[in-house]
C-alpha angles and dihedrals in degrees: 000000000000119000117225118205111198119203105208145136117284089245090063095053094102093053092053090047089063093059097076146281093284092061118088129184125228109184113232115188100178113117118247116260091020134132088234095064089055086068105031099048094055088044091054092047092050093048092049092045092230118191095199134018121204112198104201092200132038097274111100113167112233090226093060103142099207142042114298146202122195132199116215106185097187145332097241093133089059096041094047107025090159089076093061118093095242146340091275089062090054092048091049093049095046093044093047093048092047092050094045094047092052098039099047122083091224136013120216122200136170105236144017087246091059090046090055090051093050090050089048095054103031129045100232130134113264091231090062091066121077121194112217115173123224118251131225128253108247090232090075095055096042116085109240122229113275091237090059091049091051091047093053092045090052097042093052094035094235098171095136128061113266146193114228135213121180127178137073121318101234118138096255089063086076096223095151089062089045090057090047089050090051089052090052090049090057097036098101095045093267121137092010091162096051119106131200114227117196118194119192138109127247092037090148089068092065107059090168089079093057090046090052090052093051093042090061094037091241100134091117093050107040116071127190114205102176118207119354128182119257093252090057092042091054089057094045090054089055094047094050121099091214136357115224123198112163096168120168093217138012132170087207114337107224101180096068089051092049089051091050091049086054092053096251122141112245135215112189144153128289092219140087115355098336099092088047092053101042097036111183093335099093141044108258120211140178101260091209092062114074090187090058091050091048092048092052091050089048092052093051095045095047102040117067092185092055091048091052092047093049091047092053093044092046095051090050093047093050091057089068092068114076131164089210091059092044093049091050090055092049091052091050089055091049089055093048092050093047091049093057 
């Protein structure tokens, strides 16, 4: 049996302890993306006599003393450098990704779209990159108890039908256009009772969203919930009439898949990895066109047959994404790297 040494913060010790007897915690206090971790992580690996190091993000210290595998989820920092705090952030991201992609024995990523981006920015052989899809938390595919559903509906006062967005609130998520699309949906007096619910933390950082709501006089109809736990989110997916996710860029795009696993019809973008992930189980739209987003939402909300079809396709599509399958593939790669 392999032993897995997990470098993590002391606060995460209990979570790792639940993984099994062959997992052992080594506390690592260095902040992520810091100079300090470039020294302390190799020191920990040397002390623990590790045979293989898997860096689950794109930072792989040059002094790593053993064979290594790196996961690069996406190249968003390179595609959208304007979202980074400064030019130093861009230089750090690009330099770290370049170093990791050349130093590691294998590169793991989460979609063919992300693989294409890695090949575009870094001169590495295609066969060095393995695509391993994300899986879905079982809570999203398991029907919740009716009492829990009623409790969430009452707590959040969800008496009216609603459109749901869940994810982070960063600019590339295209939420300003989503709010504009919601305005267009309601413009002719249609769907007057429908609300738009936006779930995502750090909403206060993006005042443009509040401004968009007030510009279109939607303050009674757009609700910001902030962060919610996964158990609550699973219920909100199921209560929503349609899930909308018109992101401009995703390495994978887990929320549409979670919504489909919950049986909720999905409207999402026709760019980056999203068509690859949702297949034919969602309505795909140009995320730069608010009218197209509005039209797709209108179609789902007004057509019971389309809703039923998307629900069936979504449930079937979501079954293709399994953490068990993904983990098995990762372990195979560990074995191949160690055998070389």
